[in-house]
C-alpha positions in Angstrom: 6.0 10.5 -12.1 4.5 7.9 -9.8 3.3 4.6 -11.0 -0.2 3.7 -10.0 -3.1 1.3 -10.5 -6.4 2.4 -12.1 -9.5 0.2 -11.8 -12.9 -0.1 -13.3 -15.5 -2.9 -13.8 -16.9 -4.0 -17.2 -19.9 -6.3 -17.7 -20.5 -8.9 -20.3 -20.6 -12.7 -20.8 -18.3 -15.7 -20.4 -18.8 -18.7 -22.6 -17.2 -22.1 -22.5 -18.3 -25.8 -22.9 -21.6 -24.7 -24.3 -22.6 -22.5 -21.4 -22.8 -18.7 -21.2 -22.9 -16.7 -18.0 -23.2 -13.0 -17.2 -20.0 -11.8 -15.6 -18.4 -8.6 -14.2 -14.7 -8.3 -15.0 -12.2 -6.1 -13.2 -10.3 -3.7 -15.5 -6.7 -3.0 -14.4 -4.4 -0.4 -15.9 -0.8 0.1 -14.5 1.2 3.2 -15.3 1.7 6.9 -14.8 0.2 10.0 -16.5 2.1 9.3 -19.7 2.2 5.5 -20.3 0.4 2.4 -19.1 -0.1 -1.4 -19.5 -3.6 -2.8 -19.8 -4.2 -6.1 -18.0 -6.9 -8.2 -19.9 -9.4 -7.0 -22.4 -12.8 -8.4 -21.5 -16.0 -6.8 -22.9 -15.7 -3.2 -24.0 -12.9 -1.3 -25.8 -14.6 2.0 -24.7 -14.6 1.0 -21.0 -10.9 0.2 -21.2 -10.0 3.4 -23.2 -11.9 5.5 -20.6 -9.5 4.0 -17.9 -6.5 4.6 -20.2 -7.5 8.2 -20.5 -5.4 9.1 -23.5 -2.1 7.6 -22.3 0.2 5.6 -24.5 -0.5 1.9 -24.1 2.7 -0.1 -24.0 1.1 -3.6 -24.0 -2.1 -5.5 -23.5 -1.2 -8.4 -21.2 -3.7 -11.3 -21.0 -3.7 -13.3 -17.8 -5.3 -16.1 -19.7 -7.4 -16.6 -22.9 -11.0 -17.2 -21.7 -13.2 -15.1 -23.8 -14.2 -12.8 -21.0 -10.5 -11.8 -20.7 -9.5 -11.5 -24.4 -12.7 -10.8 -26.3 -11.8 -7.2 -27.3 -8.0 -7.6 -27.3 -7.6 -7.4 -31.1 -9.9 -4.4 -31.3 -8.0 -2.7 -28.4 -4.8 -3.5 -30.3 -6.2 -1.6 -33.3 -7.3 1.3 -31.2 -4.1 1.7 -29.3 -1.3 0.2 -31.4 -0.2 -1.9 -28.4 0.9 -5.5 -28.8 -1.0 -8.3 -27.2 1.0 -10.6 -24.8 -0.2 -14.1 -23.9 1.4 -17.3 -22.6 1.6 -19.7 -25.5 0.1 -22.6 -23.6 -3.3 -20.8 -23.9 -3.4 -21.0 -27.6 -6.3 -23.6 -27.7 -8.4 -21.2 -25.6 -7.4 -18.2 -27.6 -8.4 -19.9 -30.8 -11.9 -20.5 -29.5 -12.5 -16.8 -29.5 -10.1 -15.6 -32.1 -9.5 -18.4 -34.7 -8.3 -16.0 -37.4 -5.7 -13.8 -35.6 -3.0 -14.3 -33.0 -1.4 -12.3 -30.2 1.9 -10.5 -30.8 4.4 -11.9 -28.3 4.6 -14.8 -25.9 4.8 -14.4 -22.1 7.4 -16.5 -20.2 7.6 -17.3 -16.6 10.0 -15.0 -14.8 10.2 -12.3 -17.5 9.7 -8.6 -16.4 7.7 -6.1 -18.4 8.5 -2.4 -17.6 6.1 0.5 -17.5 6.5 3.9 -15.9 9.7 2.8 -14.1 8.0 -0.3 -12.5 8.5 -3.9 -13.3 5.6 -6.4 -13.8 7.0 -9.9 -13.2 5.3 -12.7 -15.0 4.4 -15.8 -12.9 3.1 -18.8 -14.9 0.3 -20.2 -12.8 -1.5 -22.9 -14.8 -4.6 -24.6 -13.5 -7.6 -22.3 -14.3 -6.1 -22.3 -17.8 -2.9 -23.9 -19.2 -1.3 -20.5 -19.9 -2.6 -18.7 -16.9 -0.3 -16.0 -15.5 -0.1 -13.6 -12.7 1.8 -10.3 -12.6 3.7 -9.3 -9.5 4.6 -5.6 -9.1 7.1 -5.3 -6.3 7.1 -1.5 -6.4 3.4 -1.5 -5.7 3.2 -4.5 -3.3 0.5 -6.1 -5.4 -0.1 -9.0 -7.7 -2.7 -9.3 -10.5 -4.0 -12.8 -10.4 -6.5 -13.0 -13.2 -8.7 -16.0 -12.4 -6.0 -17.9 -10.5 -6.7 -16.6 -7.0 -9.7 -14.8 -5.6 -10.9 -13.7 -2.2 -11.8 -17.1 -0.7 -9.4 -19.3 -2.7 -8.5 -20.6 -6.1 -10.2 -19.9 -9.3 -12.7 -22.4 -10.9 -11.4 -25.6 -12.4 -14.5 -27.4 -13.5 -14.3 -26.6 -17.2 -12.2 -27.7 -20.2 -8.5 -27.0 -20.0 -8.5 -26.7 -16.2 -7.0 -28.7 -13.4 -7.7 -28.4 -9.7 -4.5 -30.0 -8.5 -2.4 -27.8 -10.9 -4.0 -24.5 -9.8 -3.4 -25.3 -6.1 0.2 -26.2 -6.9 0.6 -23.0 -8.9 -0.7 -20.9 -6.0 1.6 -22.7 -3.5 4.8 -22.4 -5.6 4.3 -19.0 -7.2 1.9 -16.9 -5.1 2.4 -18.0 -1.5 6.1 -17.1 -1.8 5.1 -13.4 -2.0 4.9 -11.3 1.2 1.7 -11.7 3.2 0.9 -8.0 2.8 0.9 -8.2 -1.0 -2.5 -7.0 -2.3 -4.2 -9.4 -4.7 -6.0 -7.6 -7.6 -8.3 -10.3 -9.0 -10.0 -10.8 -12.4 -13.5 -10.7 -10.8 -14.7 -9.4 -7.4 -12.9 -7.7 -4.5 -9.2 -7.5 -3.6 -7.7 -9.7 -1.0 -4.1 -10.3 0.3 -1.7 -13.2 0.0 -1.8 -13.5 3.8 -5.5 -13.7 3.9 -5.6 -16.5 1.3 -2.9 -18.8 2.8 -5.4 -21.0 4.5 -8.0 -21.0 1.7 -6.5 -23.7 -0.6 -8.9 -26.3 0.7 
């Protein structure tokens, strides 16, 4: 069976530092007809389950712990039985949204998570958040960047737990080593490519 990427958009809010904004989040599911991995769990369990479409969920991987990426992760865990995976450096952010429950397993830079015969390689990319990660899928020539890299450049770094110098360094050392044709699936907004973003670090 062929591994593929399924995509939808879910709408809700993002809150940090006393501000709340309306946001549209990309939903990404990687897998085949039998099993899949969910990347981030933003606003609606129902929206995510519609994209899963009855498949076995092997893991819920969080690119970082801002509330618009993990808000329904515990509820999705209950609905699917899948473990939540997060980089431990994002614990302070996670606890802002979920002070009374934890994720199930830590993500580490360089580890590979398998689904449907494909490997999702974890790239630790701090800057937007301390535990920010990207997921590179060599078999699909794509990388899921969460809020680390967008069409037009790096993710935002003007809030708590973020660092502009660090995010640019993460992009240079982790993402710009990937082939130019690698498709970038972002946490918000349209796709881009690594090649298209090489000159957008500013």
